Steps between C-alpha positions, in 0.01 A plus 500: 500500500778744590674426169176574311453831682860604424457420130172690485651802680796515262272461199277784627806723543620424146153574361497828688845578361377516142571871429227570251546881504874470443478241225213664313661843528839379376376265226224710344606857587873483566434661839571385853214648700718487811700785355198730464204635698480350848767242398275213600445195279123495537178578320465861613847604396467310172176691433673827584808430288375284209122541496197269511609255232800401712331534838206267429707186426735587791204508739353181353828307537569630850146416610511151348837408645364575847183300433688204360747503790222466758319240290802276544369429850267246344801269463540494879139397547583146381706434813328290766390683814502844343233727649323808352695718744826343379406593144432859607843512661667365186311752286623786721855373463463485121360853490798626695747317274332631180494861623859481623595366158332798333667753729839323482497313167792263443456547126539880514784569740270497806351836398126464446174676578280542806304178445145642501379318186676175599352527849153559356529193280631289784224606739245440225602134527421510874184711529364638170209690661732711718725580203200611289386729779851642530505550123174693525650726765814545287298605195282742695798671663687516169201660328471754780868585542696365198770383743586131450710491814224641718252260344727202573557601861134558579399175331772324698374645829152375415630146441511391868146632546371296207684190623345535845144513360553237227325171585743311279796558733328312788672723752848380399741676735785450254309674221390783729855564614619474140248759382619743767861444396405567138338831597811607695730381220318710244543808715870425555572443130324827413699719738640713221156537346362618832769769516416612146127500576559722802723730293250510214755364252358149444422428133139447399385228264200566274440137408130536423523796263744666267594791721849542629628705791649837407874501437698615797713807468871452540 
């Protein structure tokens, strides 16, 4: 059993390490997104630097690699004596490994993104209803403010609340603690964004229309 868990954890990390933003930017645009914008290899910076056509597949790949990583837990279910709570614990481990892989990708010099899309995909494999509610919050905040970072943080803070009221979690203490850690992690990884939001210098994203923020004066 221990050997199986180690193999699954390593596989989840390698899946998370697939640097979609870096590979798509370099192969199709000749650009390393980590050298521009916020210097993160994620969907938001790809959208900011390369536009929607590049950002959409980046988000899809990052989301799917998280979902697939957590889905690997089904392989552990074949072991005798495994309980539903054990499966939840394994899923949490796989989420962590996938997100760590995205933030510190072995295939891209350990310089990745913030892991929001990968985290969303991974959690979708654990509790889809909570993720859909978080997505609804994210969209509403984005429409109202045009700040992706603020939308991600508020959606993340809502995650523990949705987990607590979700009947699917069956009061799993592991999942409740995990959801709280996720909320804190999102705040920590957005420290620079918080400073820019407070200073009024955070970039806005007009993803639902064709407007663009006015150019800043040098």
